[in-house]
C-alpha positions in Angstrom: 89.1 65.2 111.4 91.2 65.1 114.8 94.6 64.0 114.0 96.4 61.0 115.9 99.8 60.9 114.6 100.4 57.6 116.7 97.7 55.8 114.4 98.9 54.5 111.0 95.9 55.6 109.2 96.2 58.0 106.2 93.6 60.8 106.2 91.4 61.0 103.1 92.0 63.9 100.6 88.6 65.6 101.6 89.9 65.6 105.1 92.9 67.6 104.5 92.9 71.4 104.8 95.1 73.3 102.4 96.0 76.9 102.0 95.5 78.4 98.6 98.2 80.0 96.8 97.7 83.0 94.6 99.0 83.3 91.0 102.2 85.0 90.3 100.2 87.7 88.4 97.9 88.3 91.4 100.8 88.7 93.6 102.6 90.9 91.3 99.4 93.2 90.9 99.0 93.3 94.8 102.7 94.3 95.3 102.2 97.0 92.6 99.2 98.4 94.3 101.1 98.6 97.6 103.9 100.3 95.9 101.5 103.2 95.0 100.7 103.6 98.6 102.1 106.6 100.3 103.6 106.1 103.8 100.9 108.5 105.2 98.1 106.2 103.9 95.8 105.0 106.6 96.2 101.4 105.3 100.0 101.6 105.9 101.3 100.9 109.4 105.1 101.3 110.2 106.9 99.8 113.2 110.5 100.4 111.9 112.0 101.4 115.4 113.9 104.2 113.9 116.3 101.8 112.3 115.0 102.8 108.7 112.7 105.6 107.5 109.2 104.0 106.7 109.1 105.4 103.2 112.6 103.9 102.6 111.6 100.5 104.0 108.1 100.8 102.0 110.2 101.5 98.8 113.1 98.9 99.1 110.8 96.1 100.0 108.2 96.7 97.0 110.6 98.0 94.4 111.9 94.5 93.2 109.7 92.4 95.6 110.5 88.7 96.2 107.7 87.4 98.1 108.0 84.4 100.3 104.9 82.3 101.0 102.1 84.3 99.4 98.8 82.6 100.4 95.0 83.3 100.3 93.3 83.1 103.8 89.7 83.9 104.2 89.4 85.8 100.9 92.5 87.8 101.5 95.6 87.8 99.9 98.6 87.6 102.1 102.1 88.7 100.9 105.2 88.5 103.0 108.5 90.4 101.9 111.8 90.6 103.8 115.1 92.2 103.1 118.3 92.2 105.1 119.1 95.6 106.7 122.6 96.7 107.2 123.1 98.7 110.3 126.6 100.9 110.3 128.4 100.5 113.7 126.3 97.2 114.6 128.1 93.8 114.6 124.5 92.2 113.7 122.4 92.9 110.8 118.8 93.2 111.0 115.6 92.7 108.8 112.8 94.9 107.2 109.7 93.1 106.7 106.3 93.9 105.0 103.1 91.8 105.2 100.7 93.0 102.6 96.9 92.0 102.8 94.7 92.5 99.7 91.3 91.3 98.5 91.4 88.2 96.5 89.1 89.6 93.7 89.9 93.1 93.2 93.6 93.1 94.6 92.6 96.2 96.6 95.0 96.8 99.4 93.5 96.4 102.8 96.9 96.9 104.9 100.6 97.0 104.7 102.5 96.5 107.7 106.3 97.5 107.9 108.7 96.3 110.6 112.5 96.7 111.3 114.4 94.9 113.8 117.8 94.0 114.6 118.8 90.5 114.6 
């Protein structure tokens, strides 16, 4: 179906694509599995720009995670995490983020991407 927003027609339910949302238990399992990874693991990438040590970012983001918008995309659970990063001597705060990808069936971690940036 091609969307024509100037048309008053309403799409049929079977024409609408939705993004599946994993259960809270699945998200908790995936974040727990990611927490067990060491920063040296080949599935973990860190682009923290020297703002925070990668192992600290991994620990802080996964210790008591509050995921936003977890979703299932093509057989992969994708979990997004973010925390404010306070940087001494800087007028603006920054942010630490993690994106975790795991198999939808086994919850095995495929990748963990860490980033840090100044706002």
